[in-house]
C-alpha positions as CSV (number, residue, x, y, z in Angstrom):
1,X,64.8,135.6,-58.6
2,X,61.1,135.2,-59.7
3,X,59.3,133.7,-62.6
4,X,55.5,133.6,-63.3
5,X,54.4,130.4,-64.9
6,X,51.0,130.2,-66.7
7,X,48.6,127.4,-66.1
8,X,48.8,124.3,-68.3
9,X,46.6,121.3,-67.6
10,X,45.5,118.3,-69.6
11,X,42.7,118.7,-72.1
12,X,40.2,117.1,-69.7
13,X,41.3,119.3,-66.9
14,X,42.7,116.5,-64.8
15,X,45.8,114.4,-64.4
16,X,45.8,110.6,-64.0
17,X,46.4,109.3,-60.4
18,X,48.0,106.2,-59.0
19,X,45.0,104.7,-57.0
20,X,45.1,104.9,-53.3
21,X,45.1,101.1,-53.2
22,X,48.1,100.8,-55.5
23,X,50.0,103.5,-53.6
24,X,49.5,101.5,-50.4
25,X,50.5,98.2,-52.0
26,X,53.8,99.7,-53.1
27,X,54.7,100.9,-49.6
28,X,56.2,99.5,-46.4
29,X,55.8,100.2,-42.7
30,X,58.4,101.0,-40.2
31,X,58.1,101.4,-36.4
32,X,58.1,104.8,-34.6
33,X,58.0,103.9,-31.0
34,X,55.0,101.5,-30.7
35,X,53.4,102.9,-33.8
36,X,53.5,101.8,-37.5
37,X,54.4,104.4,-40.1
38,X,53.6,103.9,-43.8
39,X,56.4,104.9,-46.2
40,X,57.5,104.7,-49.8
41,X,61.0,104.7,-51.3
42,X,61.9,104.5,-54.9
43,X,64.5,105.8,-57.4
44,X,68.2,106.3,-57.5
45,X,70.5,109.3,-56.9
46,X,70.6,111.9,-54.2
47,X,68.2,111.4,-51.3
48,X,65.0,113.6,-51.6
49,X,62.6,113.6,-48.6
50,X,59.0,114.7,-49.4
51,X,57.0,116.1,-46.5
52,X,53.2,116.2,-47.0
53,X,50.5,118.5,-45.7
54,X,47.4,118.6,-43.5
55,X,45.0,116.8,-43.6
56,X,46.2,114.6,-46.4
57,X,49.1,112.2,-46.8
58,X,52.0,110.9,-49.0
59,X,49.6,110.0,-51.8
60,X,49.5,113.8,-52.5
61,X,52.8,113.3,-54.2
62,X,51.6,110.5,-56.6
63,X,51.4,112.7,-59.6
64,X,55.0,114.0,-59.4
65,X,56.5,110.7,-58.1
66,X,57.5,109.3,-61.5
67,X,59.1,112.6,-62.5
68,X,61.4,112.6,-59.4
69,X,62.5,109.0,-59.1
70,X,64.8,108.9,-62.2
71,X,67.2,111.4,-60.7
72,X,66.6,110.9,-56.9
73,X,66.1,108.3,-54.2
74,X,62.7,109.6,-53.2
75,X,61.5,109.0,-49.7
76,X,58.1,109.8,-48.2
77,X,56.2,108.7,-45.1
78,X,52.7,109.3,-43.9
79,X,53.3,111.2,-40.7
80,X,51.8,109.9,-37.5
81,X,48.0,110.5,-37.6
82,X,47.9,110.7,-41.4
83,X,47.1,108.5,-44.3
84,X,48.0,104.8,-43.8
85,X,50.1,105.4,-40.6
86,X,48.7,104.7,-37.1
87,X,46.3,107.3,-35.7
88,X,46.3,106.9,-31.9
89,X,43.5,108.7,-30.2
90,X,45.3,109.9,-27.1
91,X,48.5,111.2,-28.4
92,X,50.3,114.6,-28.0
93,X,50.6,115.2,-31.8
94,X,53.2,117.9,-32.6
95,X,55.4,119.2,-35.4
96,X,58.4,118.6,-33.2
97,X,57.4,115.0,-32.8
98,X,56.9,114.6,-36.6
99,X,60.4,116.1,-37.1
100,X,61.7,113.4,-34.6
101,X,60.0,110.8,-36.7
102,X,61.6,112.0,-40.0
103,X,65.0,112.4,-38.4
104,X,65.0,109.0,-36.9
105,X,63.8,107.3,-40.1
106,X,66.6,109.0,-42.2
107,X,69.2,108.2,-39.5
108,X,68.1,104.5,-39.4
109,X,68.5,104.2,-43.2
110,X,72.0,105.7,-43.1
111,X,71.2,108.8,-45.1
112,X,74.0,111.3,-44.8
113,X,72.8,114.1,-47.1
114,X,69.2,114.9,-48.1
115,X,67.2,117.4,-50.1
116,X,63.8,118.5,-48.7
117,X,60.6,119.1,-50.7
118,X,57.9,120.1,-48.3
119,X,54.2,121.2,-48.5
120,X,51.9,122.9,-46.0
121,X,52.3,121.1,-42.6
122,X,55.5,119.5,-43.9
123,X,57.0,123.0,-44.4
124,X,57.0,123.5,-40.6
125,X,58.6,120.1,-40.1
126,X,61.3,121.1,-42.7
127,X,61.9,124.4,-40.8
128,X,62.4,122.4,-37.6
129,X,64.9,120.2,-39.3
130,X,66.8,123.2,-40.7
131,X,66.9,124.7,-37.2
132,X,68.3,121.5,-35.8
133,X,71.0,121.4,-38.5
134,X,72.1,124.9,-37.6
135,X,72.3,123.8,-34.0
136,X,74.5,120.9,-35.0
137,X,72.1,118.2,-33.7
138,X,71.2,116.5,-37.0
139,X,73.1,113.3,-37.9
140,X,72.9,114.2,-41.6
141,X,73.2,117.3,-43.7
142,X,70.4,119.1,-45.6
143,X,71.6,119.9,-49.2
144,X,68.6,122.2,-50.1
145,X,65.0,122.9,-49.2
146,X,62.1,123.6,-51.5
147,X,58.7,124.7,-50.1
148,X,55.2,124.5,-51.5
149,X,52.5,126.7,-50.1
150,X,53.1,126.4,-46.4
151,X,52.5,128.7,-43.5
152,X,56.2,129.6,-43.2
153,X,55.1,132.9,-41.5
154,X,52.1,132.3,-39.2
155,X,51.2,136.0,-39.1
156,X,50.0,135.9,-42.7
157,X,48.4,132.4,-42.6
158,X,44.7,132.6,-43.4
159,X,42.9,129.5,-42.2
160,X,39.5,128.6,-43.7
161,X,36.4,128.3,-41.5
162,X,36.6,124.5,-40.9
163,X,40.2,124.9,-39.6
164,X,39.1,127.6,-37.2
165,X,36.3,125.4,-35.9
166,X,38.6,122.4,-35.5
167,X,41.1,124.4,-33.4
168,X,38.3,126.0,-31.3
169,X,36.6,124.7,-28.1
170,X,34.2,122.5,-30.1
171,X,36.9,121.0,-32.2
172,X,36.3,117.4,-31.0
173,X,32.7,117.6,-32.0
174,X,33.5,119.2,-35.4
175,X,36.1,116.5,-36.0
176,X,34.0,113.5,-35.2
177,X,31.0,115.0,-37.0
178,X,32.8,115.9,-40.2
179,X,30.7,114.7,-43.2
180,X,31.8,113.9,-46.7
181,X,29.8,116.9,-48.0
182,X,31.4,119.4,-45.6
183,X,34.8,118.0,-46.5
184,X,34.3,118.2,-50.2
185,X,33.0,121.8,-50.0
186,X,35.9,123.1,-47.8
187,X,38.7,121.1,-49.4
188,X,37.8,122.1,-52.9
189,X,38.1,125.8,-51.9
190,X,41.9,125.3,-51.6
191,X,42.4,124.6,-55.3
192,X,42.5,126.9,-58.3
193,X,39.3,127.3,-60.3
194,X,40.5,125.3,-63.2
195,X,42.3,122.6,-61.1
196,X,39.6,121.7,-58.5
197,X,39.5,117.9,-57.9
198,X,36.8,115.8,-59.4
199,X,34.4,113.7,-57.4
200,X,36.6,110.6,-57.8
201,X,39.7,112.5,-56.7
202,X,37.9,113.9,-53.7
203,X,37.0,110.3,-52.9
204,X,40.7,109.3,-52.7
205,X,41.5,112.2,-50.3
206,X,38.5,111.3,-48.2
207,X,39.5,107.6,-48.0
208,X,42.9,108.5,-46.7
209,X,41.4,110.9,-44.2
210,X,38.9,108.5,-42.6
211,X,41.2,105.5,-42.8
212,X,41.7,104.0,-39.3
213,X,39.4,106.6,-37.7
214,X,41.4,109.6,-38.9
215,X,38.4,111.8,-38.8
216,X,38.3,111.5,-35.0
217,X,41.7,113.1,-34.4
218,X,41.7,116.1,-36.7
219,X,41.2,118.4,-33.8
220,X,44.3,117.0,-32.1
221,X,46.4,117.2,-35.3
222,X,45.4,120.8,-36.0
223,X,47.1,122.1,-32.8
224,X,50.0,122.7,-35.1
225,X,48.6,126.1,-35.8
226,X,49.3,127.1,-32.2
227,X,52.7,125.4,-32.4
228,X,53.7,127.5,-35.4
229,X,53.0,130.7,-33.5
230,X,54.9,129.4,-30.4
231,X,58.0,128.5,-32.5
232,X,57.7,131.3,-35.0
233,X,61.0,133.0,-34.3
234,X,63.0,129.8,-34.2
235,X,61.5,128.6,-37.5
236,X,61.6,131.9,-39.4
237,X,65.2,132.3,-38.1
238,X,66.0,128.8,-39.6
239,X,65.0,130.2,-43.0
240,X,66.8,133.5,-42.6
241,X,70.0,131.8,-41.5
242,X,70.0,128.8,-43.8
243,X,73.3,128.3,-45.5
244,X,71.8,126.0,-48.2
245,X,69.8,127.1,-51.2
246,X,66.0,127.6,-50.6
247,X,63.2,128.0,-53.1
248,X,59.5,128.8,-52.6
249,X,57.1,127.5,-55.2
250,X,53.8,129.3,-54.7
251,X,50.4,128.7,-56.1
252,X,49.0,132.2,-56.3
253,X,45.3,131.1,-56.1
254,X,45.7,129.6,-52.7
255,X,43.4,131.3,-50.2
256,X,45.4,130.0,-47.2
257,X,49.1,130.4,-47.9
258,X,49.3,132.0,-51.3
259,X,50.2,135.5,-52.4
260,X,50.4,137.0,-48.9
261,X,52.8,134.2,-47.8
262,X,55.0,134.7,-50.9
263,X,55.1,138.4,-50.3
264,X,56.2,137.9,-46.7
265,X,58.9,135.5,-47.9
266,X,60.2,138.2,-50.2
267,X,60.3,140.6,-47.3
268,X,62.1,138.5,-44.8
269,X,64.3,136.0,-46.6
270,X,67.7,137.1,-48.0
271,X,67.9,136.8,-51.8
272,X,64.4,135.2,-52.1
273,X,64.0,132.7,-54.8
274,X,60.2,132.5,-55.6
275,X,58.5,130.7,-58.4
276,X,54.9,131.9,-58.8
277,X,52.4,129.5,-60.4
278,X,49.5,131.5,-61.8
279,X,46.0,130.0,-61.3
280,X,47.3,127.2,-59.0
281,X,45.9,126.8,-55.5
282,X,47.2,125.2,-52.3
283,X,48.3,121.8,-53.8
284,X,50.7,122.8,-56.6
285,X,52.3,119.3,-56.9
286,X,48.8,117.8,-57.3
287,X,47.3,120.5,-59.5
288,X,50.1,120.9,-61.9
289,X,52.9,118.3,-61.2
290,X,54.8,119.0,-64.5
291,X,55.4,122.7,-63.7
292,X,56.3,121.9,-60.1
293,X,58.7,119.2,-61.2
294,X,60.3,121.7,-63.7
295,X,60.8,124.2,-60.9
296,X,62.3,121.6,-58.6
297,X,64.5,120.2,-61.3
298,X,65.8,123.6,-62.3
299,X,66.4,124.4,-58.6
300,X,68.4,121.1,-58.0
301,X,70.4,121.7,-61.2
302,X,71.5,125.0,-59.7
303,X,72.3,123.4,-56.4
């Protein structure tokens, strides 16, 4: 099943955001080991867990949040090392650990059944949760999983230059020396030509990145690229063997996980359900939240 959706943005080319400060004010923290994790919960209905990407945070979802909360209890946390959560310097960051964090949080809240909506880095966390469910080790069931522009298949992932530098032998220097100008230049490349963030929007992403010395740990967080290759068969198998409905919503203008990733999904996943968003880049839920919401809503209606 596939549908191509044309681009539709506001007249001024941008959507209104909840400010980073207001987003933080509306949240709460919970403990993961000795670390504080920022979270937000709102809405009523079936539980829907949002999983954010690298190097950003839960604030990515702010534009789609009000569309989702009328029909779902929406939950999102800044994963360890991201956004407003703690960012310990000497920590063995891993996707497996982030899955432990999400699993423990849902279990502590007594969630018995949950839908997943994952982006980028969060897609790998979702794949690990699916694998655990298939092994019978999750204390809750996953009702469905919807993916947004993530490296589901590492063999067709195309990292940009700054990512290659961060994962290389000089990653620590690159991380600590990252300037606002370099960030703006590289981050903007991930978006569609008509949906690139404004200066003020880039400022919000930058605030979340540098909060609590986040710039200094990027080279540690980005080890996830190696982890994806290490667990490739387990995580791809989790998609191929998933009993629940899956959908991929793909921004076709994404240079990192766009058309090639969607094509690979069609090749490897039984009965692939792909929604292609024409002209949208790596952050579909931020670039065109209305169309992403419609794709998610239609998917959940079918489920």
